[in-house]
C-alpha positions as CSV (number, residue, x, y, z in Angstrom):
1,M,12.5,-7.6,10.9
2,T,10.9,-10.6,9.3
3,P,13.3,-13.1,7.8
4,P,13.2,-13.6,4.0
5,G,10.4,-15.9,2.9
6,A,8.2,-15.1,5.9
7,A,5.6,-13.5,3.7
8,E,5.1,-16.8,1.9
9,R,4.4,-18.8,5.1
10,P,0.7,-19.1,6.0
11,L,-0.5,-17.6,9.2
12,P,-1.6,-19.9,12.0
13,R,-5.4,-20.3,12.0
14,L,-6.1,-18.3,15.2
15,R,-3.7,-15.5,14.2
16,S,-5.6,-14.2,11.1
17,L,-8.2,-11.6,11.3
18,R,-10.7,-13.9,9.6
19,A,-10.1,-16.7,12.1
20,R,-10.4,-14.3,15.0
21,G,-13.7,-12.9,13.5
22,V,-15.1,-16.4,13.1
23,L,-14.0,-17.3,16.7
24,A,-15.6,-14.1,18.1
25,T,-18.8,-14.9,16.2
26,L,-18.9,-18.4,17.5
27,A,-18.2,-17.1,21.0
28,L,-21.1,-14.6,20.7
29,C,-23.4,-17.3,19.4
30,A,-22.4,-19.7,22.2
31,Y,-23.1,-16.9,24.7
32,L,-26.5,-16.2,23.2
33,A,-27.3,-19.9,23.1
34,A,-26.3,-20.5,26.7
35,S,-28.2,-17.4,27.8
36,G,-31.3,-18.4,25.9
37,L,-31.1,-21.9,27.3
38,Y,-30.8,-20.6,30.8
39,I,-33.7,-18.2,30.4
40,A,-35.8,-21.0,28.8
41,Q,-35.2,-23.2,31.8
42,E,-36.3,-20.4,34.1
43,R,-39.4,-19.7,32.0
44,A,-40.2,-23.5,32.1
45,R,-40.1,-23.3,35.9
46,I,-42.5,-20.3,35.8
47,Y,-44.7,-22.2,33.4
48,D,-44.7,-25.2,35.8
49,G,-45.7,-22.8,38.6
50,M,-48.6,-21.5,36.5
51,Q,-49.8,-25.0,35.8
52,A,-49.7,-25.8,39.5
53,L,-51.7,-22.7,40.2
54,E,-54.2,-23.7,37.5
55,T,-54.5,-27.2,39.0
56,L,-54.9,-25.7,42.4
57,S,-57.6,-23.4,41.1
58,R,-59.6,-26.3,39.6
59,H,-59.1,-28.2,42.8
60,D,-60.4,-25.3,44.8
61,K,-63.4,-25.0,42.6
62,A,-64.2,-28.7,42.7
63,L,-63.7,-28.7,46.5
64,A,-66.0,-25.7,46.9
65,L,-68.7,-27.5,44.9
66,A,-68.3,-30.6,46.9
67,E,-68.3,-28.7,50.2
68,A,-71.5,-26.8,49.1
69,A,-73.2,-30.1,48.1
70,V,-72.3,-31.8,51.4
71,A,-73.5,-28.7,53.4
72,A,-76.8,-28.7,51.5
73,A,-77.2,-32.5,52.0
74,L,-76.5,-32.0,55.7
75,A,-79.1,-29.3,55.9
76,D,-81.7,-31.4,54.1
77,S,-81.0,-34.6,56.1
78,G,-82.9,-33.2,59.1
79,P,-84.2,-35.7,61.7
80,A,-84.3,-39.4,61.1
81,P,-87.3,-40.6,58.9
82,A,-89.9,-42.9,60.5
83,A,-89.2,-46.5,60.6
84,G,-89.8,-48.1,57.2
85,A,-90.3,-44.8,55.5
86,P,-88.0,-44.1,52.6
87,A,-85.7,-41.1,52.5
88,P,-87.1,-38.1,50.7
89,P,-86.2,-38.0,46.9
90,E,-84.6,-34.6,47.3
91,L,-82.2,-35.9,49.9
92,R,-81.3,-38.9,47.9
93,A,-80.6,-36.7,44.9
94,R,-78.4,-34.4,47.0
95,L,-76.5,-37.3,48.5
96,D,-75.9,-38.8,45.1
97,G,-74.7,-35.5,43.8
98,S,-72.4,-35.1,46.8
99,L,-70.9,-38.5,46.2
100,R,-70.3,-37.6,42.5
101,L,-68.6,-34.3,43.5
102,I,-66.5,-36.0,46.2
103,A,-65.5,-38.7,43.6
104,A,-64.4,-35.9,41.2
105,L,-61.9,-34.8,43.8
106,D,-59.9,-38.1,43.5
107,E,-57.9,-36.7,40.6
108,F,-56.4,-34.0,42.9
109,D,-55.9,-36.2,46.0
110,P,-56.6,-39.9,46.4
111,G,-57.4,-39.2,50.1
112,Y,-60.8,-38.0,49.1
113,A,-61.8,-41.6,48.5
114,R,-61.9,-42.1,52.3
115,L,-64.4,-39.4,52.7
116,E,-66.4,-40.8,49.8
117,R,-66.5,-44.2,51.3
118,A,-67.5,-42.8,54.8
119,V,-70.4,-40.8,53.2
120,A,-71.4,-43.9,51.2
121,R,-71.4,-46.1,54.2
122,G,-73.5,-43.5,56.1
123,M,-76.0,-43.4,53.3
124,A,-76.2,-47.2,53.1
125,A,-76.7,-47.5,56.9
126,S,-79.4,-44.8,56.9
127,R,-81.3,-46.5,54.1
128,A,-81.0,-50.0,55.7
129,E,-81.7,-48.8,59.3
130,P,-83.4,-45.4,59.5
131,E,-82.5,-45.3,63.2
132,R,-78.9,-45.0,62.1
133,H,-79.6,-41.8,60.2
134,A,-77.3,-40.0,62.7
135,D,-74.3,-41.9,61.2
136,L,-75.1,-40.3,57.9
137,R,-75.2,-36.8,59.4
138,D,-71.9,-37.5,61.3
139,A,-70.3,-38.6,58.0
140,L,-71.5,-35.5,56.2
141,R,-70.4,-33.3,59.1
142,R,-66.9,-34.8,59.1
143,A,-66.7,-34.5,55.4
144,G,-67.7,-30.8,55.6
145,D,-65.1,-30.2,58.3
146,E,-62.4,-32.0,56.2
147,F,-63.4,-29.9,53.2
148,E,-63.0,-26.7,55.2
149,I,-59.6,-27.7,56.5
150,R,-58.5,-28.6,53.0
151,R,-59.8,-25.3,51.5
152,S,-57.7,-23.5,54.1
153,R,-54.6,-25.5,53.1
154,L,-55.3,-24.8,49.4
155,G,-55.4,-21.1,50.2
156,E,-52.0,-21.3,51.8
157,Q,-50.7,-23.3,48.9
158,R,-52.1,-20.8,46.4
159,D,-50.5,-17.9,48.3
160,A,-47.2,-19.7,48.4
161,L,-47.4,-20.5,44.6
162,M,-48.3,-16.9,43.8
163,L,-45.4,-15.7,45.8
164,D,-43.0,-18.1,44.2
165,Y,-44.4,-17.2,40.7
166,Q,-43.8,-13.5,41.4
167,R,-40.3,-14.1,42.7
168,R,-39.3,-16.3,39.7
169,Y,-40.9,-13.8,37.3
170,D,-38.9,-10.9,38.8
171,A,-35.7,-13.0,38.9
172,V,-36.1,-14.0,35.2
173,T,-36.7,-10.3,34.3
174,V,-33.6,-9.2,36.2
175,E,-31.4,-12.1,34.9
176,S,-32.5,-11.4,31.3
177,L,-31.6,-7.8,31.6
178,L,-28.3,-8.6,33.4
179,L,-27.3,-11.2,30.7
180,S,-28.1,-8.6,28.0
181,V,-26.1,-5.9,29.7
182,V,-23.2,-8.3,30.3
183,G,-23.2,-9.5,26.7
184,L,-23.4,-6.0,25.3
185,V,-20.7,-4.6,27.6
186,G,-18.4,-7.6,27.3
187,F,-18.6,-8.2,23.5
188,G,-19.0,-4.5,22.9
189,S,-15.8,-3.7,24.9
190,L,-13.9,-6.5,23.2
191,A,-15.0,-5.3,19.8
192,A,-14.2,-1.6,20.7
193,W,-10.7,-2.7,21.9
194,F,-10.1,-4.8,18.9
195,F,-11.1,-2.1,16.4
196,A,-9.3,0.7,18.4
197,R,-6.1,-1.3,18.4
198,L,-6.5,-2.1,14.7
199,A,-7.1,1.6,13.9
200,R,-4.2,2.7,16.1
201,D,-1.8,0.2,14.3
202,L,-3.1,1.3,10.9
203,R,-2.5,5.0,11.8
204,R,1.0,4.1,13.0
205,L,1.6,2.2,9.8
206,E,0.3,5.2,7.7
207,A,2.5,7.6,9.6
208,H,5.5,5.4,9.0
209,A,4.7,5.0,5.3
210,R,4.5,8.8,5.1
211,E,8.0,9.1,6.7
212,I,9.3,6.6,4.1
213,V,7.8,8.7,1.3
214,R,9.5,11.8,2.8
215,G,12.8,10.0,2.6
216,R,13.3,8.8,6.2
217,R,15.3,5.5,6.2
218,G,16.9,3.2,8.6
219,V,14.1,3.2,11.2
220,V,12.5,-0.2,11.7
221,F,8.8,-0.1,12.3
222,E,7.9,-2.0,15.5
223,V,5.6,-4.9,14.8
224,R,3.3,-6.0,17.6
225,R,0.8,-8.0,15.6
226,D,1.0,-11.5,14.2
227,D,-2.0,-11.3,11.7
228,E,-2.5,-9.9,8.2
229,I,-1.8,-6.4,9.5
230,G,1.5,-7.6,11.1
231,R,2.5,-9.1,7.7
232,L,1.7,-5.8,6.1
233,M,3.9,-4.1,8.6
234,H,6.8,-6.5,7.9
235,A,6.3,-5.9,4.2
236,V,6.5,-2.1,4.8
237,N,9.8,-2.7,6.7
238,R,11.2,-4.8,3.9
239,M,10.0,-2.2,1.4
240,A,11.8,0.6,3.3
241,D,15.0,-1.5,3.4
242,D,14.8,-2.2,-0.3
243,L,14.2,1.4,-1.0
244,D,17.1,2.4,1.2
245,E,19.4,-0.1,-0.5
246,R,18.2,1.0,-3.9
247,E,18.6,4.7,-3.2
248,K,22.0,4.1,-1.7
249,Q,23.0,2.1,-4.8
250,I,21.7,4.8,-7.1
251,E,23.5,7.5,-5.2
252,L,26.7,5.4,-5.1
253,D,26.5,4.8,-8.8
254,G,25.9,8.5,-9.4
255,Q,28.9,9.4,-7.3
256,R,31.0,6.8,-9.2
257,R,29.9,8.2,-12.6
258,S,30.3,11.8,-11.4
259,H,33.8,11.0,-10.1
260,Q,34.7,9.2,-13.4
261,D,33.3,12.0,-15.5
262,K,35.1,14.6,-13.4
263,M,38.4,12.8,-13.7
264,L,37.9,12.3,-17.4
265,A,37.2,16.0,-17.8
266,V,40.2,16.9,-15.6
267,G,42.4,14.5,-17.6
268,A,41.2,15.9,-20.9
269,L,41.8,19.4,-19.6
270,A,45.3,18.5,-18.4
271,A,46.1,16.8,-21.6
272,G,45.0,19.9,-23.6
273,V,46.9,22.2,-21.3
274,A,50.0,20.0,-21.6
275,H,49.7,19.9,-25.4
276,E,49.2,23.7,-25.7
277,V,51.9,24.5,-23.2
278,N,54.5,22.0,-24.4
279,N,54.6,23.4,-27.9
280,P,55.6,27.0,-27.0
281,L,57.8,25.6,-24.3
282,A,59.6,23.4,-26.8
283,V,60.2,26.5,-29.0
284,I,61.4,28.5,-26.0
285,S,63.7,25.7,-25.0
286,G,65.2,25.4,-28.4
287,M,65.8,29.2,-28.7
288,A,67.4,29.2,-25.3
289,Q,69.7,26.4,-26.2
290,E,70.8,28.2,-29.4
291,L,71.4,31.4,-27.4
292,K,73.4,29.5,-24.8
293,A,75.5,27.7,-27.4
294,G,76.3,30.8,-29.5
295,A,79.1,33.3,-28.7
296,T,77.0,35.8,-26.8
297,P,77.6,38.1,-23.9
298,E,77.4,36.7,-20.4
299,R,74.1,38.4,-19.6
300,V,72.5,36.8,-22.7
301,A,73.8,33.4,-21.5
302,E,72.3,34.0,-18.0
303,G,68.9,35.0,-19.6
304,A,69.0,31.9,-21.8
305,Q,69.7,29.8,-18.7
306,L,66.7,31.3,-16.9
307,I,64.5,30.8,-19.9
308,L,65.6,27.1,-20.0
309,S,64.9,26.5,-16.4
310,Q,61.5,28.1,-16.4
311,A,60.6,26.1,-19.5
312,Q,61.6,22.9,-17.8
313,R,59.6,23.8,-14.7
314,A,56.5,24.5,-16.8
315,A,56.9,21.2,-18.6
316,Q,57.3,19.4,-15.3
317,V,54.1,21.0,-13.9
318,A,52.2,20.0,-17.0
319,R,53.4,16.4,-16.7
320,Q,52.4,16.3,-13.0
321,L,49.0,17.6,-13.7
322,A,48.5,15.0,-16.4
323,D,49.7,12.2,-14.1
324,V,47.5,13.3,-11.2
325,A,44.4,13.7,-13.3
326,A,44.9,10.5,-15.3
327,P,41.8,8.2,-14.8
328,Q,42.5,5.2,-12.6
329,P,41.5,1.7,-13.7
330,A,38.1,0.5,-12.5
331,E,39.0,-3.2,-12.6
332,F,41.2,-4.9,-9.9
333,A,44.9,-4.3,-10.5
334,W,48.1,-3.9,-8.4
335,L,48.2,-0.4,-6.9
336,D,50.9,1.7,-5.2
337,L,48.7,3.2,-2.5
338,N,51.3,5.7,-1.4
339,A,51.5,7.2,-4.9
340,L,47.7,7.1,-5.2
341,V,47.3,9.0,-1.8
342,R,49.9,11.6,-2.9
343,R,48.0,12.1,-6.2
344,V,44.7,12.5,-4.3
345,V,46.3,15.1,-1.9
346,Q,47.8,17.0,-4.8
347,L,44.6,16.9,-6.8
348,M,42.6,18.2,-3.8
349,G,45.1,21.0,-3.5
350,Y,43.8,22.3,-6.9
351,D,40.3,22.6,-5.3
352,R,39.6,26.2,-4.2
353,R,37.8,24.9,-1.1
354,Y,40.8,23.0,0.2
355,R,43.7,25.2,-0.8
356,G,44.2,26.5,2.7
357,F,44.4,23.0,4.2
358,A,47.7,21.4,5.2
359,I,47.3,17.7,4.4
360,E,50.4,15.7,5.4
361,V,51.2,12.3,4.0
362,G,52.8,9.8,6.3
363,A,53.7,7.0,3.9
364,D,55.2,3.6,4.9
365,A,58.1,3.2,2.6
366,E,57.8,-0.6,2.8
367,L,54.1,-0.7,2.1
368,P,53.4,-3.6,-0.4
369,A,51.3,-3.2,-3.5
370,V,47.6,-3.9,-3.1
371,K,45.3,-5.6,-5.6
372,S,42.2,-3.4,-5.8
373,S,40.3,-1.0,-8.0
374,G,42.3,2.2,-8.4
375,N,39.2,4.2,-9.3
376,A,37.2,3.0,-6.3
377,V,40.1,3.5,-3.8
378,Q,40.8,7.0,-5.2
379,Q,37.1,7.9,-4.9
380,L,37.0,6.5,-1.3
381,V,40.1,8.4,-0.2
382,M,38.8,11.7,-1.8
383,Q,35.4,11.2,-0.2
384,L,36.9,10.7,3.3
385,L,39.3,13.6,2.9
386,A,36.5,15.9,1.8
387,L,34.4,14.7,4.8
388,G,37.2,15.5,7.3
389,C,38.0,18.9,5.6
390,D,34.4,20.0,5.5
391,A,34.0,19.1,9.2
392,I,37.0,21.2,10.0
393,A,35.8,24.1,7.9
394,A,32.5,24.0,9.7
395,H,34.3,24.8,13.0
396,P,36.1,28.1,12.8
397,G,39.2,28.3,14.9
398,T,40.1,24.6,14.3
399,P,43.5,24.1,12.7
400,A,43.1,23.4,9.0
401,Q,45.3,20.4,9.0
402,A,45.0,16.7,8.5
403,R,47.3,13.7,8.0
404,V,47.0,10.6,5.9
405,E,49.0,7.6,7.1
406,S,49.7,4.2,5.5
407,A,50.8,1.0,7.3
408,R,50.7,-2.7,6.9
409,N,48.9,-4.9,9.4
410,G,49.2,-8.6,8.6
411,D,47.4,-9.4,5.4
412,T,45.8,-5.9,5.2
413,V,47.0,-2.4,4.4
414,E,45.6,0.4,6.5
415,L,45.1,4.0,5.4
416,S,44.3,6.3,8.3
417,L,42.9,9.8,8.0
418,V,43.7,11.8,11.2
419,F,42.1,15.2,11.9
420,P,40.7,17.2,14.9
421,P,37.6,15.7,16.6
422,V,35.1,17.8,14.9
423,L,33.0,15.2,13.1
424,D,29.3,15.4,14.1
425,F,27.8,11.9,13.7
426,G,24.3,13.3,14.5
427,R,24.1,15.1,11.1
428,A,22.3,13.2,8.4
429,E,24.8,14.2,5.7
430,V,27.7,12.8,7.7
431,Q,25.8,9.5,8.3
432,R,24.9,9.3,4.7
433,S,28.5,9.9,3.6
434,L,29.8,7.2,5.9
435,L,27.2,4.8,4.7
436,L,28.2,5.4,1.1
437,A,31.9,5.1,2.0
438,R,31.1,1.7,3.5
439,A,29.2,0.7,0.4
440,V,32.2,1.6,-1.8
441,A,34.6,-0.3,0.6
442,E,32.6,-3.5,0.9
443,P,33.1,-4.7,-2.8
444,L,36.8,-4.1,-2.3
445,G,36.8,-6.3,0.8
446,G,37.6,-3.3,2.9
447,R,36.5,-2.2,6.3
448,L,36.0,1.2,7.8
449,A,36.6,2.0,11.5
450,I,36.1,5.3,13.3
451,G,37.7,6.1,16.6
452,Q,38.8,9.0,18.8
453,E,42.2,9.1,20.5
454,D,42.3,10.7,23.9
455,G,40.1,13.6,22.7
456,R,43.0,15.0,20.7
457,C,42.2,13.7,17.2
458,M,39.8,11.6,15.3
459,R,40.9,8.7,13.1
460,I,39.0,7.1,10.2
461,K,40.8,3.9,9.2
462,L,40.4,2.1,5.9
463,A,41.7,-1.5,5.9
464,L,42.2,-3.2,2.5
465,P,43.3,-6.8,1.9
466,V,46.6,-7.1,0.1
467,D,45.4,-9.9,-2.1
468,G,42.4,-8.1,-3.4
469,G,39.7,-9.7,-1.2
470,R,36.7,-10.0,-3.5
471,D,38.8,-10.1,-6.6
472,Q,36.4,-9.3,-9.5
473,G,38.9,-9.5,-12.3
């Protein structure tokens, strides 16, 4: 149970449903951001590979143009020109174009500058000394061989880049799908578990509330949450306790009023009976005394004596009925418990249900007076006696006998009801009756104890303080 005042204390931040929802949303956003960042990095690597492929393609195209120009220049160079004869214009144009195309390759690899210088030197040597035209052809041939080797390498690089691009593309596709599945399964499972648990607890709470509405009390609802739903469960438990206490108090007040009304009715009836019976009894008694005093025969004197004795007996019965049914004070006062117990036993003897019961009173002659509420103690003793007698009546064959004992134990006086062990504590009406008896005894400072002695008898003991305990008056 939640202690009083717990409902007013704020929940820790991470224990409320709102805080958990915000935390789950932040976690989902963080997961999406991390997944997006990772996928963006992988896509950036793929983009870099595509840029490398594009650069390699431009390099390959430029290299092919340069290689074709060098091959054409080599084919046009032919034999060396005659001494002093200038090189043909077409050859000069092709050589200049080859140099420009070789120079354009420098942006891809600075090593092409070496080939450019070698071809330029060959051209300069051929122009200056025609007999060195073979140097130009050698430079062009070496450049062509170098271009062929480089084109072969570029092909290998292109194949490697294409393979890496395909591998990275497939990997990013699989990783994207995997991250999506992990996110959906992970957060979906967490959300499904959370809402399933929430729905299960709400169904449990609904079922418990229905039991409370049907009148079930005394069962504490187990709380396994520490959020708003848990606070609601604690509130339902407190509501059940409050309802149980309220219903018990209402029933207790009803029993008290019923007992008081019953005793007032019995008292009024007894007073009326005494009034109606005493008048004719007084006349009979007077006539009997006159008959006895006069000079009458012996038989008339005996009849007069019989009339007188019966009249006295009727008057005594009327006085006893009036004394037994007299209402007891509700406020605290000094009581003779032995006399009160005898009156209760005598009063129960008038009840048709208990006429066949032999209720013995074992009174302690030295029992002190007790300061308590006579009305409440009388109600409590009658309730316990009725509980024991009803239990005996429910078991045919059990001796219809009980015993009420009184004794002093230190600063308390104990009243014990002893009867056969037939009380069934599993029955709801027995539990309710005992709870009400405890509720009546508590304001008196009394205590109830129930025990069984060697299987032969059951004892319900009521202990009352001599000085009144919770003296209310």
